[in-house]
N, C-alpha and C positions, 0 to 999 in steps of 0.2 A: 385561581390564576395568579403568579407574581407579579406586581406593577413596581418597578425600578423608576426613581426620579425622573431620568433622563426620557422615559416613556412618554412624560405627561409635559415635556419640555422645560424642567428644570436642571438649571446648571447647579451643582452642589461639590462643596470641599469636604473630602473626609479626613480627620483628623489623624486617624489609625496610621502608624508608621511603624517600622521596625526598631527606631532607635530614636525613643522620646527625649530629645535633649533640648537645649535652650532655644535653638533656632526653631523646632517644631512647636514649642509651647509659645513661643513671640507670635508664629505664624497664626497657630490657632487664636489667639488672643485679637490679633488684625482680622482675619474673617469674620469672628464672632460680633465685632465693632460694626464690619461692614455689611454683614450679608440682611438681605430682607426675612430669614425665617434662621432661628437656631432650632435645629431638629436634632432632638435625643431620642435613640430607639435603645428602651431598656428591654434588656434580653436575659436568660439563664446564661447565654454564653459569657457574660461578662467576667471578667476576672477581677476587676476593680469595682469602687464605689463612688468615685469621684463624680461621673457623668450624674449621679443623683444630688449632690450639692449644687452643681451647676446649673442643672434645670431648675430647681429651686430658686438660685441666685438670678438665673435670666428671667424666670417668670416675676420676679420682682422689679427686675430693672426695667425690662423691656417685654410685658407681658404680650402685647399682641402681636411681637414677632417670635415668641417663644410656643413650639410644638413637641409635645412629647407621645410617643407611641411606647406603650405597654404590651410586651408580648408575653404570656402566659408561659408559653412553648415554643422552642426554637429548634428543629430537628429534633434529636432524642433526650433534649434538657428540659426540663420543665422547672420552675420555682416552687418551694415548698409550701403549703398551706400558709404559714407562717411569714415567710416570705412575700408571699402574694398580698396579704394583709395588710404589712408594715407599706408595699408598694402600692397598693390602694389608696392608703393614708397620704402619701407623697403626691399620688395624682389629684386628691381632692385638693390639696394645698397648693398646687400648680393650678388649677382650674379657679380656686377661690382668689387667686393674685391676679388672675385673667387671662393666663396661658391657656393653650388648646391642648387635649388630651384625647387619644384616638387608642382603640384597641390593636388596629390593623394598619400596615403602610400605604396600602390602596387608599382607604381613606383620608389619610393625611396628605399623600400626595395630590390627591384630587383637589383637596380644601386648599392646599397651598398654591395650585395652579391656577385657581379662579382669579 
């Protein structure tokens, strides 16, 4: 069963936009500073890797507000064994910094709504 953040009463900001311009970048920085949680969903559908740097950075700066969801599969996409091993090392780093790591969105959403 798919759970959406709004299903558990969470409001959210999604930084994904068609045109990643300076205004969109500034808006994301403001949202990251003001939010209760910074949720990073790492999925094999990702086309870039900057979110990996952001989740590690946030787990250092605001560990109690950093939530990482690491999905091995997303629809027909799957991380390779090497990618998955590397991403699990990143997850251990985030946890070691005090951040929260989940393997599904449902668990993360429930944790954030408590």
